[in-house]
N, C-alpha and C positions, 0 to 999 in steps of 0.2 A: 361419508363425512371426511373432509380434508384434514389430515393430522398435521399438516405443515403450518408453522406459525405465521408465515408470510407467503405471498404469491410465489409460484414455482420459479418464475424468471428471476426474482430477487434472490431466492434461496440458492439457485444454481449459479448465478452471476458471482456471488461472493463466497462460493465454495464452503457452505456451512457444514458440509461433511467433515472438513478439516477441523472446524471448531468443535465438532462432536467427538473428535479424536480418532477417526477412521484413517488408517494408513493405506490409502488407495491412490493410485496414479490419477492425475486430473483428466487424462484422456480415456479412462475406463468408464465410459458413460453407462454401460449396462449395470455395473456395480453401483454407481451413483444413483441411477434410477431406482434400483431396489432399495437403497437406503432411504430415499425420499418416498418410497411407496407409490411410484407412478410408472406407467408404461414407458419404455424406452422411446416409443414413438412421440411422446409428449416432450421429451427432453431434446431430441435431435434437432427440431427446427429452431429452438431457442439457441442451441449451440451454434448452428449454422449462421444465425444472424449476428451473434457475437464475433465469430471468426471472420465474417465478411467485413465487419467494422475494423477489426484488427488489421486485416490485409490492406484495407483502404488507407488507414492511418500510417502504416509502415511504408507504403508506396509514396504517400505524400512526404513523409520524413526523408526518404531517400532522394526525392526530387529536390527538396530544400537543403538537405545536408548530406551529400553523397557519402556513404560509409567508407571508412578507411580500414584496410586490413590491419590487424594487430600483429606485430612482428614476433610476439611470444605469447604463450598462454595467458589469457586475461579473463579468468573466471570472476564473475561478479556475483556477490551474495546480496539478495534483496531481503531486507528485514523490516517487518512492520505489521500492519493490521489490515483491515478490509480495503483500505485505499490502495493497497498493493495486491492483496489476495482477491483479485477481481479478474474475471475471465476476459475483460478487454482492457486490462491495466497497462501501465507503462512497461511492465515486464514483458507482457505478451507482445506489445508493439516492438520493443527492442529485440526480442528473440526473432521475430520475423524480419526485422530490419538487418540484423547481423547473420541471418541464416546461412549465407554463403561463406562465412568466415569460420573455419574450424577452431581457431584459437579463442573465439569469443563464445563463452557459455554463461548462462545465468541460472543460479540456484535460487529458487523461490522459497524462502523460509518465512513467509508471512502467514499469519493466521487471523481471520476475522475476530474482532473483539479484544485483541491483545492490548495490554498496557505494557509499560516498561518492566514492571515486576513480573508479568507473565513471561516475557522474553528471557529475563534472567533465570527464571525457574527452569526453563527448557534449554538454556544456553549450551550446556555440554551435550545434551541428548540430541538436539536437532540442528545445532549451528556449528560448534567447534569441531565436530567429527569430520567436517568437510574441509577441503583445501580450496582457498580462493585468494585472489590477489587484491580484490577491492570489495568493500561493503557499502551499500547504500541504505541508510536508515531513514525511514519515514515513520516516526513513532511519536505518539503523544496526544492524538485527538481523543482517544478513549480515556486517557488519564485526566483530561480536562472535564469529563462528563460530571455534571453536578446533579446529585439526586435530591428529590424533594425540594425543588426550587422555592424561593430564590436564595435561601441561605443554608442549604444542606451541604453535606460533605461531597467533595469530588472523589473520583475513584482513587486518585493519588494526589496528595498535596503537591504544590509546586516544589517544595523542598525535597520531598521523597522522589519526585520525578528527576530533579536535578542530580540527586545522589545516584540514582539508578543509571541515568544516562552517562554520568562520569565513569562509573564502574564499567559499563558496557563498552564505551568507546575505548577505555584503557585496555580491556581484555581483548577486544578485536585487534587493536594495534599490536599487542603482544603476540597475537596469532599471526602477525605479518601482513595485515590488510591495510591498504590505503583507504581512507574514509571519505564518504560523501554524506553530509548531513542535510536533510531536506526540511525546510520550514513548513508549517502546517497551513493548509488552505482554510478559508473561512467556513463557518457553519451558518445556515439559515434556519433559525429556530422556529420561524413561522411554518415553513415547509415541513420541518421535522414533526411538529405537532399535528399537522394535517395528515402526514403519511403514517405516523405512529400515534394515533389518538389515545392509546392506552398509556403512553409514556408520561412520567412525571419528572423527566430529566430535561436539562438544558445545557447549553455550552456557552459559557460566558466569554464575550469578545475580549475583555481585559485579560482573562487568564490565557486565552489563545495567544494574544499579543505578547504577554510576559514570557510564555513558552518560546515563542519565536525569537524574542530578544535574547533569551538564554542560549538558544541553538546557534544564533549568529556569533555570540561571544565564545561558545564552546568550540566552534569550528576554528575561530582565530586562535584560541588558546591551545588547541591540539594540533594545529597545522593541517586541519582537514579541509577538503573542498566543501563549498556551500552551494547547494541548489536552492536558491531562495524562491521557492514556489509562491509563497505569500506575496512577495513583491511582484513577481511575474504576473500573478492574477490581477493585481491592481493595475499594472501597466496595460495588460491586454484589454481590460474593460469589458470582458465577455462573461456570460453566465457559464460557470465551470462546474455547477452542481447538478446532481440528479434530482429527480422529483422529491426524493426524501430529504433534501437539504443538507446532507452530510457527506455523501459519496461523490467522487468526481465523475462527471459525465465524459463523453468521448473528447470534448474540447479540453477539459482539464487534464485528462490522461495524456493526450497528445502534447500539451504544454509541458508536462513533467517529463515525458519521454525525450522531448527535444532538449530540455535542460540537462538531463543525465547524459545524453549522447554528446552534447557539446563539451561536457566536462571529462568524459571518459573515452570518447572516440578518437 
């Protein structure tokens, strides 16, 4: 009997061992396989497929936007949820893209399922103990999740989210980081229901748009850079979502990687 809540490829792709609180390196496949209760031989081909996609996207990015060496240490902190804690995410693409530059490092401090309040709760333990020159925040999709549709509570109200994001950006700036705020991609609730038939949750388009309007205003207010992923998705006119309707597919992750590279490279 399979004890995993979702297919192994989904569980592995979004690093659910981090959500469970295990402090294990992402390349320690043997330990990850033990946590999931599967043979390593089942995990390895999934990992190879994901890495092949990352390599292909990094090569494409280098062709379209040749990487420039950083003249000084330029460590980037990636903060967010499963849109970032994804084994073929924009973080993985940029790590491969900048692999030849010793001054460019990326710290992945994203955890699947996180809301803004989750990040604040672990801010000192997992974020501020590191040194970094820039922070990229893609955070808010889980905050918009509405339980017991159509009029149930969201994980965080818009006001609570705004309060937490203001505090978080202020604290990161006091830490010395230049900020990049990322707007949220759309969610396809039809696909979501098909992939997670047990769910009674939904993501309201108006709340997502209100969050994005706030992020655009906060970036201007704080003098932060804005990676307007939501606008880029509309302009691209391509399907950027996985089968589950909420996570970014390879097209979406590439789009975000290119936005961040253009702003920080």
